[in-house]
C-alpha positions as a Python dict, from the first residue, in 0.01 Angstrom:
ca = {
    (1, 'M'): (0, 0, 0),
    (2, 'N'): (-278, -251, 17),
    (3, 'T'): (-348, -480, 295),
    (4, 'L'): (-276, -844, 180),
    (5, 'F'): (-338, -1029, 500),
    (6, 'S'): (-523, -940, 822),
    (7, 'V'): (-565, -1097, 1163),
    (8, 'N'): (-892, -957, 1311),
    (9, 'N'): (-972, -983, 1685),
    (10, 'V'): (-863, -1344, 1683),
    (11, 'T'): (-887, -1560, 2005),
    (12, 'C'): (-781, -1926, 2002),
    (13, 'G'): (-602, -2177, 2226),
    (14, 'Y'): (-569, -2516, 2371),
    (15, 'K'): (-761, -2729, 2628),
    (16, 'S'): (-471, -2679, 2860),
    (17, 'G'): (-608, -2335, 2912),
    (18, 'F'): (-355, -2102, 2738),
    (19, 'R'): (-512, -1857, 2476),
    (20, 'I'): (-423, -1577, 2254),
    (21, 'Q'): (-681, -1323, 2281),
    (22, 'G'): (-805, -1033, 2063),
    (23, 'I'): (-509, -1040, 1829),
    (24, 'S'): (-525, -797, 1541),
    (25, 'F'): (-278, -678, 1294),
    (26, 'G'): (-238, -631, 919),
    (27, 'V'): (35, -725, 664),
    (28, 'E'): (71, -490, 360),
    (29, 'E'): (165, -635, 33),
    (30, 'G'): (536, -668, 8),
    (31, 'S'): (616, -614, 376),
    (32, 'F'): (836, -822, 615),
    (33, 'V'): (673, -856, 950),
    (34, 'G'): (848, -999, 1259),
    (35, 'V'): (662, -1142, 1544),
    (36, 'V'): (856, -1126, 1869),
    (37, 'G'): (808, -1193, 2244),
    (38, 'R'): (942, -1419, 2518),
    (39, 'N'): (883, -1797, 2529),
    (40, 'G'): (518, -1858, 2618),
    (41, 'S'): (398, -1532, 2483),
    (42, 'G'): (170, -1696, 2226),
    (43, 'K'): (383, -1662, 1906),
    (44, 'T'): (369, -2035, 1812),
    (45, 'T'): (-13, -2038, 1889),
    (46, 'L'): (-62, -1737, 1666),
    (47, 'F'): (143, -1912, 1395),
    (48, 'R'): (-67, -2219, 1413),
    (49, 'A'): (-386, -2004, 1381),
    (50, 'I'): (-247, -1816, 1078),
    (51, 'S'): (-137, -2151, 908),
    (52, 'G'): (-486, -2286, 964),
    (53, 'D'): (-379, -2558, 1208),
    (54, 'L'): (-564, -2426, 1514),
    (55, 'K'): (-933, -2356, 1516),
    (56, 'L'): (-1037, -2012, 1593),
    (57, 'L'): (-1266, -1933, 1895),
    (58, 'S'): (-1358, -1585, 1759),
    (59, 'G'): (-1233, -1341, 1501),
    (60, 'N'): (-1119, -1415, 1151),
    (61, 'I'): (-808, -1422, 934),
    (62, 'L'): (-838, -1288, 586),
    (63, 'L'): (-607, -1330, 281),
    (64, 'Q'): (-679, -1090, -4),
    (65, 'G'): (-1021, -1030, 181),
    (66, 'E'): (-1103, -1404, 191),
    (67, 'S'): (-1126, -1616, 507),
    (68, 'I'): (-843, -1871, 512),
    (69, 'I'): (-1087, -2113, 674),
    (70, 'S'): (-1320, -2105, 370),
    (71, 'M'): (-1031, -2183, 135),
    (72, 'S'): (-963, -2546, 30),
    (73, 'L'): (-621, -2699, 144),
    (74, 'R'): (-514, -2692, -231),
    (75, 'E'): (-591, -2311, -253),
    (76, 'R'): (-433, -2228, 71),
    (77, 'A'): (-117, -2420, -16),
    (78, 'R'): (-95, -2221, -344),
    (79, 'K'): (-110, -1895, -160),
    (80, 'I'): (58, -1952, 166),
    (81, 'A'): (396, -2140, 210),
    (82, 'I'): (535, -2238, 556),
    (83, 'V'): (888, -2298, 676),
    (84, 'S'): (923, -2427, 1028),
    (85, 'Q'): (1228, -2438, 1257),
    (86, 'F'): (1233, -2820, 1239),
    (87, 'I'): (1251, -2990, 898),
    (88, 'E'): (1117, -3329, 869),
    (89, 'M'): (1403, -3574, 821),
    (90, 'S'): (1358, -3830, 546),
    (91, 'N'): (1569, -4035, 303),
    (92, 'I'): (1449, -3851, 2),
    (93, 'T'): (1679, -3624, -201),
    (94, 'A'): (1690, -3242, -178),
    (95, 'E'): (1532, -3218, -533),
    (96, 'E'): (1257, -3457, -428),
    (97, 'Y'): (1197, -3244, -125),
    (98, 'V'): (1174, -2907, -328),
    (99, 'L'): (943, -3081, -568),
    (100, 'M'): (697, -3155, -294),
    (101, 'G'): (627, -2777, -314),
    (102, 'R'): (459, -2843, -649),
    (103, 'V'): (204, -3089, -518),
    (104, 'P'): (-73, -2829, -490),
    (105, 'Y'): (-46, -2782, -864),
    (106, 'R'): (-59, -3144, -960),
    (107, 'D'): (-353, -3272, -1167),
    (108, 'K'): (-589, -3546, -1033),
    (109, 'F'): (-423, -3882, -1073),
    (110, 'Q'): (-85, -3712, -1169),
    (111, 'F'): (204, -3928, -1028),
    (112, 'M'): (500, -3787, -1229),
    (113, 'D'): (650, -3444, -1204),
    (114, 'K'): (579, -3233, -1516),
    (115, 'K'): (875, -3066, -1694),
    (116, 'E'): (730, -2722, -1580),
    (117, 'D'): (733, -2848, -1219),
    (118, 'V'): (1105, -2958, -1245),
    (119, 'E'): (1203, -2631, -1415),
    (120, 'I'): (1038, -2432, -1133),
    (121, 'A'): (1200, -2646, -868),
    (122, 'H'): (1540, -2601, -1027),
    (123, 'H'): (1479, -2222, -1053),
    (124, 'Y'): (1441, -2198, -690),
    (125, 'M'): (1710, -2441, -595),
    (126, 'N'): (1946, -2218, -806),
    (127, 'M'): (1814, -1900, -632),
    (128, 'T'): (1867, -2045, -291),
    (129, 'G'): (2216, -2195, -382),
    (130, 'I'): (2142, -2552, -320),
    (131, 'Y'): (2112, -2687, -675),
    (132, 'H'): (2440, -2868, -637),
    (133, 'L'): (2286, -3056, -348),
    (134, 'R'): (1987, -3182, -547),
    (135, 'N'): (2092, -3544, -544),
    (136, 'S'): (2194, -3542, -166),
    (137, 'R'): (1973, -3702, 81),
    (138, 'M'): (1807, -3475, 332),
    (139, 'S'): (1942, -3666, 614),
    (140, 'E'): (2298, -3598, 496),
    (141, 'L'): (2256, -3219, 498),
    (142, 'S'): (2366, -2977, 758),
    (143, 'G'): (2093, -2765, 945),
    (144, 'G'): (2157, -2471, 732),
    (145, 'E'): (2141, -2657, 407),
    (146, 'Q'): (1822, -2822, 514),
    (147, 'Q'): (1662, -2473, 580),
    (148, 'M'): (1763, -2358, 233),
    (149, 'V'): (1603, -2677, 77),
    (150, 'A'): (1285, -2606, 272),
    (151, 'I'): (1268, -2248, 160),
    (152, 'A'): (1321, -2358, -200),
    (153, 'S'): (1039, -2599, -162),
    (154, 'A'): (824, -2331, -7),
    (155, 'L'): (910, -2089, -305),
    (156, 'S'): (815, -2370, -548),
    (157, 'Q'): (457, -2331, -421),
    (158, 'Q'): (479, -1975, -574),
    (159, 'P'): (298, -1829, -274),
    (160, 'I'): (199, -1472, -212),
    (161, 'L'): (262, -1511, 164),
    (162, 'L'): (559, -1684, 325),
    (163, 'L'): (534, -1786, 697),
    (164, 'L'): (859, -1856, 879),
    (165, 'D'): (854, -2020, 1227),
    (166, 'E'): (1188, -1937, 1395),
    (167, 'P'): (1385, -2073, 1105),
    (168, 'T'): (1717, -1940, 1221),
    (169, 'S'): (1703, -2050, 1586),
    (170, 'H'): (1925, -2357, 1550),
    (171, 'L'): (2167, -2217, 1290),
    (172, 'D'): (2508, -2056, 1348),
    (173, 'I'): (2553, -1683, 1241),
    (174, 'T'): (2686, -1760, 914),
    (175, 'H'): (2370, -1960, 801),
    (176, 'Q'): (2148, -1710, 1003),
    (177, 'I'): (2275, -1425, 807),
    (178, 'R'): (2266, -1616, 470),
    (179, 'F'): (1907, -1720, 532),
    (180, 'M'): (1796, -1368, 643),
    (181, 'N'): (1976, -1214, 340),
    (182, 'L'): (1787, -1448, 116),
    (183, 'V'): (1449, -1375, 277),
    (184, 'E'): (1520, -1008, 244),
    (185, 'K'): (1601, -1050, -135),
    (186, 'L'): (1279, -1244, -190),
    (187, 'N'): (1087, -971, -1),
    (188, 'Q'): (1240, -680, -190),
    (189, 'E'): (1295, -807, -537),
    (190, 'L'): (991, -1060, -564),
    (191, 'K'): (774, -842, -339),
    (192, 'L'): (699, -1157, -148),
    (193, 'S'): (508, -1075, 173),
    (194, 'V'): (669, -1237, 488),
    (195, 'I'): (565, -1307, 845),
    (196, 'M'): (848, -1446, 1059),
    (197, 'I'): (840, -1551, 1430),
    (198, 'I'): (1184, -1460, 1539),
    (199, 'H'): (1368, -1452, 1873),
    (200, 'D'): (1670, -1247, 1784),
    (201, 'L'): (1555, -886, 1829),
    (202, 'N'): (1873, -759, 1646),
    (203, 'M'): (1790, -961, 1348),
    (204, 'A'): (1427, -845, 1364),
    (205, 'A'): (1546, -478, 1379),
    (206, 'E'): (1795, -517, 1083),
    (207, 'Y'): (1563, -706, 848),
    (208, 'C'): (1205, -648, 923),
    (209, 'S'): (988, -357, 802),
    (210, 'S'): (747, -393, 1089),
    (211, 'I'): (726, -583, 1425),
    (212, 'V'): (449, -727, 1639),
    (213, 'M'): (538, -765, 1994),
    (214, 'M'): (349, -1014, 2212),
    (215, 'K'): (315, -1088, 2583),
    (216, 'N'): (87, -1328, 2772),
    (217, 'G'): (-123, -1409, 2460),
    (218, 'Q'): (-178, -1043, 2360),
    (219, 'V'): (-19, -798, 2119),
    (220, 'I'): (144, -531, 2328),
    (221, 'T'): (262, -305, 2049),
    (222, 'Q'): (320, -299, 1687),
    (223, 'G'): (489, -66, 1443),
    (224, 'S'): (836, -4, 1276),
    (225, 'P'): (1129, -164, 1438),
    (226, 'E'): (1235, 177, 1569),
    (227, 'E'): (889, 232, 1736),
    (228, 'V'): (864, -120, 1885),
    (229, 'L'): (1216, -190, 1999),
    (230, 'T'): (1260, 66, 2263),
    (231, 'Y'): (1420, -5, 2591),
    (232, 'Q'): (1098, 61, 2766),
    (233, 'N'): (905, -198, 2560),
    (234, 'I'): (1179, -456, 2575),
    (235, 'E'): (1217, -437, 2942),
    (236, 'A'): (830, -449, 2997),
    (237, 'V'): (787, -757, 2780),
    (238, 'Y'): (1112, -953, 2859),
    (239, 'D'): (1160, -844, 3213),
    (240, 'T'): (1530, -763, 3167),
    (241, 'V'): (1751, -455, 3138),
    (242, 'V'): (1872, -356, 2803),
    (243, 'V'): (2025, -67, 2621),
    (244, 'V'): (1911, 29, 2270),
    (245, 'G'): (2153, 196, 2025),
    (246, 'K'): (2197, 221, 1650),
    (247, 'N'): (2384, 2, 1407),
    (248, 'P'): (2666, 239, 1279),
    (249, 'V'): (2634, 92, 918),
    (250, 'S'): (2259, 47, 865),
    (251, 'G'): (2122, 295, 1126),
    (252, 'K'): (1882, 29, 1251),
    (253, 'S'): (1830, -35, 1621),
    (254, 'V'): (2054, -261, 1811),
    (255, 'V'): (1973, -422, 2158),
    (256, 'F'): (2257, -458, 2396),
    (257, 'P'): (2212, -683, 2704),
    (258, 'V'): (2344, -557, 3037),
    (259, 'S'): (2489, -804, 3287),
    (260, 'Q'): (2363, -818, 3641),
    (261, 'S'): (2709, -719, 3767),
    (262, 'N'): (2717, -409, 3570),
    (263, 'I'): (2355, -325, 3680),
    (264, 'N'): (2477, -361, 4042),
    (265, 'E'): (2778, -137, 3976),
    (266, 'V'): (2566, 137, 3824),
    (267, 'S'): (2333, 113, 4103),
    (268, 'R'): (2589, 181, 4366),
}
């Protein structure tokens, strides 16, 4: 496989003093990469660097061998699409929101959507199962529906890389699974490369092809879910006791929490 995207010895941060330092990892074409770590580990800072919102102090980030910093905003938006955990609330319809994904393809002084743009938007609204909501206001939709609209808009950009910032953190398990199944389908059938910041280690184990684990602004380890999500790594990064087993259906890793009362019982 070919490397589509690479983060090379990146250091960046804020005036408050927090930095991520010496971050390096690659994303192969068609892979699904999960970024995990406890709160404050640097995941969001890394995401902002990857999306081009945070200036790098050192290192570089390459997409298809080209620095994302050297790309115009238009070119970057055609290649990288972003879905965050918080969707901007507005009074526009779901269809209008999805069509915003076609903005990078608009001609100069084009104010109306072309037939092609509408067809592309409708295609991805059907794919994400929200076409029937096209005339609904974004403010009227549930959190799960809003996330599906957001990903339909991102797909309408026809990107080669999809960035997801904890998109399931505020969803119930029904919408979490539906969202993750959709991303898996996009990854497998469209060969869309994905980087997702994700808190749920079991979701990461079940869906991701590789995982980057962070702590204190640095990458602690990276590799397949089986290699990364060991109880030793999890206890070292999250400072909590867990047991790691296997999902009896998929064979993927499963992380089991252990309550303090049971730890005390075993220690006696």
